[in-house]
N, C-alpha and C positions, 0 to 999 in steps of 0.2 A: 251586675254578671246583663249584655246585653239582651232582650229577649229575643232577636231570630241567633243567635251565636246561641245560645242554646238549646234551641231547639232542633238545631243542624247537631249538636254534639249527640244529645238523647236518641232523633234519628238513628245516628249513626252507630251510637250502643246497641240499639237493638237491631241493627242490621248486621254486625258482628256477632251478636247472639245467636241473633237466627241462624247467619252460616254455620258455627261451630256448635250448635244444635245438632244440626244436620248431618254433619261431618260426625258429630259423635253417634247418633243414633245408625250410621249407615257402615261404623265400626270403621271407618277412617282416621280416627284415635278410640287406640284402642282402651278397653278397661284397664286400670293401674298407670295408664303411660302420662308421661309430666307433660305439661302444659307451659312453654317456654316460650315467654312473654316476647323477647324480641325475634324470635322467629315469625310467632303469627301475626305481632304487629306489623313483621316488611313484608307476607306475606300479601295483607290485608290493606294496605298502603295507611296504616292507624297510627294515631300516637298512641302513649301506654292507658292515659285516661279512661278515653272510652273502653278500650281492651279489660282494663279494671274493671269498670261496670259491667260489661258482657259475661266476665268470668263472675260476677256476686247475680247473677240472673240469674247463669248456670244453677251456683250453688245454690242458690233459694230451691231449685228446682230439681235438687239430690244427685242431676249430671254431672259435677264434680264436687271435689272438696279440696278446701285449702289445709295443708301441711304446714303447722307452725316453721319457720324457719328454711322449710324447704318447699315451697311456695304450692301453686295449683295443678290436681291430677284430677283426671277425668277418674269417676269413680268406682269401684271395682262392683261388678256385679254377681253376685255369689246365691247360690239357694236359697238360702233364707230372707235375705232380701226379695228377691223374686215371689217365696210365699208369704211374706208378709204383706204385698204389695195386693198379690190376691185377694188374701183374703179381705182388706180394708176393700176391696173390689169390689170384691161379692156385697157386701152390704150397702155401701153407696147405690150401688147398681142397683140394686132393689127393692131402694125406695124410687130412686127416679125414675122406673120403667114403671111400677107403682101409680106413680104421681103423674108422669106424662102421657099414658093407656087411655084415659079418659076422652082428650081433649085433643090430643095428636092431629095434628092435619090432612087432607089426605094426600096432598102436599109433601110433607114432610114421610110419610108412608111411602110414597111413591119413590121418592130420594133415597127412604134408606133399601129400601127392594131393589136397587138400579144397582146398590153399592155393589149385589152378589149375582146379580142375572151373568153378568159373562162369562162367571164359573158355571153355570149350570147346566150341568150336562156333558163339562168338558171331563174326559181321562186324565187329559195332563194340563195342569195346575199351574199358574207363576205364580211361585209361592211368593215374589216379592209383590208384585200385582196383587195380588187376595191380603197378605198383609197389611198394606196401606188400605185398602176396603177395609180391612176390620177393626184397624185401627180407628178411621176415621166414622167406623157404626157405631164405637164406644166412646167416641170425644162426643158422638150429633143426640148421644140420648142422656148424658149429661149436662149438654148445653141447651139441651130443650126443657131440660125439669124445671119448674118455680121455684124448686127450693133454694131461696137466697144463702141458705148457709151451709147448706150440702156444696154450691156451686162454689163457694167461699175455699172451702175446706179440700175442695179435689185442685180448684187455682194451686193452695196452698203445698199437695202433697204432694200433685202433679202422679199418682195411682196410677191412671190408665198408661200414664207414659214409661213410669218402670216396668209397669206386665210387658213392655215389646223389649226393655231391654237386652235382653234373650232371646228374642227371636221370636219366633213361632215354636209350642213348644208340643202342641197337636197340630197334628196334619189338618191342611184344608178338607178332606174329605170326610174327614170324622167331625171337625166343628162351621161346617157350612148349611149341614141342614138344620144343627141344633139355634143356627142365626136365623135361618128362616123360618124356624120355629116361632121363635121369639116374635118375626114381626107380623107371621100369621096372629099371630095370642095378641099383637097391637091393633091389627087391623080387628079382629071382631070383639074390639075396646075390652078383653078381658083381663084386666088388672092383675088379681093373682094370679092368672097361670103367665104372664109376663113376670112378675115378678119372680115367681117359681123358678123359669126357665132360668130369667139370664143366671139367677144366682148358681142355678144348678151349674150352669155354664163355666162363669168362674173358677166353681168350687169342681170340679173334673181336672181341670188342669194343676191346681193346686192340689188337690193328692194323689195323680200322676209325679209333679214335683215332689214329696215327700215322701215315695215311695223310688226315687233316684238314688242309690250311692253313689 
């Protein structure tokens, strides 16, 4: 196969994957909805091959699932899936925060704090904007971690991504102080405190989910 053609095809698959992922996370494609290949191929102006590759990438991230003889469907987000994701996230982020805190740069700390500065002191918080900042914060903690096995596990399971499939479980007015406290512990180079706070942060959401009927 011509190398140039192969690269173009891979880039096309990645672009379709990215756009479908955005649609799923924005609930433009609803949980349980069937992905009709002909319609999506027409929408994006692509052939079935890059589309199928994109579906496989989304399946690896548990955003879609393939049902034999029926096709691909957007993964249904149920309470137990969210609980499972938060329990795993608690463990992964605890390790990450403990390892990152002693060596994180002042620039990275400033970036983490800047994510939440627009919301400090605001009576009304833009939930969508806060959700993006929230997700970027948790993604950053894992990306900054030097533990290669942990980072590989996160790539495979996409735990952080799964915890946002149900939207924000707790309101910004409750979680904003928790995020700021985690950042403060990291600024103080208190690895044990950072680990304890970030694990507690996930556990509170997990416990709340368990209480919901």
